[in-house]
C-alpha positions as CSV (number, residue, x, y, z in Angstrom):
1,M,0.0,0.0,0.0
2,D,1.4,3.4,-0.9
3,Q,1.7,6.2,1.7
4,D,-1.0,8.4,0.0
5,S,-3.7,5.8,0.3
6,T,-2.8,5.0,3.9
7,A,-2.8,8.7,5.0
8,H,-6.3,9.2,3.5
9,G,-7.8,6.0,4.9
10,N,-8.3,4.4,1.4
11,K,-8.1,0.7,1.3
12,K,-7.1,-1.6,-1.4
13,E,-9.3,-4.5,-2.4
14,G,-9.5,-7.3,0.2
15,E,-8.1,-5.1,3.1
16,S,-9.9,-4.7,6.3
17,G,-9.1,-2.5,9.3
18,P,-10.5,-0.5,12.2
19,S,-12.7,1.7,10.0
20,A,-14.6,-1.4,8.8
21,A,-16.2,-1.9,12.2
22,P,-19.4,-0.1,13.0
23,A,-18.9,3.1,15.0
24,E,-21.0,2.8,18.2
25,K,-19.2,5.8,19.7
26,D,-20.9,8.2,17.3
27,L,-24.2,8.2,19.3
28,S,-25.5,11.7,20.0
29,P,-26.8,12.5,23.5
30,G,-30.2,10.9,24.1
31,E,-29.9,8.5,21.2
32,A,-30.7,4.9,21.9
33,P,-28.0,2.3,21.6
34,K,-27.9,0.1,18.5
35,E,-29.2,-2.9,20.3
36,G,-32.7,-1.5,20.1
37,L,-32.9,-0.3,23.7
38,K,-34.8,3.0,24.2
39,K,-33.8,5.1,27.1
40,E,-36.7,5.9,29.4
41,Y,-37.0,8.7,31.9
42,V,-38.9,9.5,35.1
43,I,-40.1,13.0,35.7
44,D,-40.4,13.8,39.4
45,I,-42.3,16.9,40.5
46,F,-41.8,18.0,44.1
47,R,-45.3,19.5,44.9
48,D,-44.2,21.2,48.1
49,W,-41.6,23.2,46.2
50,C,-43.6,24.0,43.1
51,K,-45.3,27.3,42.9
52,G,-47.1,26.5,39.6
53,C,-45.4,29.0,37.4
54,G,-45.8,26.7,34.3
55,I,-42.4,27.2,32.8
56,C,-41.8,23.4,32.7
57,A,-45.0,22.7,30.8
58,E,-44.9,25.7,28.5
59,F,-41.4,25.0,27.1
60,C,-41.1,21.2,27.2
61,P,-39.9,20.4,23.7
62,K,-41.8,17.1,23.7
63,K,-44.9,18.4,25.5
64,C,-44.5,15.7,28.2
65,L,-46.0,18.1,30.9
66,K,-49.1,20.1,31.1
67,M,-50.8,22.3,33.8
68,N,-53.8,20.8,35.4
69,P,-57.0,22.8,36.3
70,A,-55.5,23.4,39.8
71,G,-52.5,25.1,38.2
72,E,-50.0,22.3,39.0
73,P,-47.8,20.7,36.4
74,E,-48.4,17.0,35.7
75,V,-46.7,14.4,33.6
76,I,-48.8,13.4,30.6
77,D,-46.3,11.6,28.4
78,A,-43.3,10.1,30.3
79,K,-42.6,7.8,27.4
80,G,-42.0,10.8,25.1
81,C,-39.4,12.3,27.4
82,T,-36.0,12.5,25.9
83,G,-34.2,13.4,29.1
84,C,-33.1,16.8,27.8
85,G,-33.5,18.2,31.3
86,W,-34.9,21.6,30.1
87,C,-37.6,21.6,32.7
88,E,-35.2,20.7,35.5
89,L,-32.7,23.4,34.4
90,H,-35.2,26.2,34.1
91,C,-37.4,25.5,37.1
92,P,-36.9,28.5,39.4
93,D,-37.9,26.5,42.5
94,F,-35.8,23.3,41.7
95,A,-39.1,21.4,42.0
96,I,-38.6,19.0,39.1
97,C,-36.1,16.3,38.5
98,V,-35.6,14.1,35.4
99,R,-34.0,10.7,36.0
100,E,-33.0,7.9,33.5
101,L,-34.4,4.5,34.2
102,A,-32.4,1.4,33.8
103,A,-32.8,-0.3,30.5
104,K,-35.6,-2.9,30.5
105,K,-33.6,-5.5,28.6
106,A,-30.8,-5.3,31.2
107,A,-33.3,-5.8,34.0
108,E,-34.8,-8.8,32.4
109,E,-31.4,-10.5,32.0
110,V,-30.8,-10.3,35.8
111,D,-33.9,-12.6,36.5
């Protein structure tokens, strides 16, 4: 193999190398692993701390939260949560927490 093709990562016919393997490190944050597992999240709302400002529900990018008639936020779509943490970061009262659940497949293998 000449130096030019080595420097540019070009391979000659029949060669294999590290770039032939799938790149699992190229996952973006919040992206599910290639095994088909989807990350799931729990949204905890601390009612004693919440003053009902509605910031979490108004700006949730996936609309996982809504304000109920009593003026309190409630989780309406936990499965749709991507774990971005926007609600947690912008809550002025630190009344909301987003936690990642353990993968279901991993939990089933333990049994």
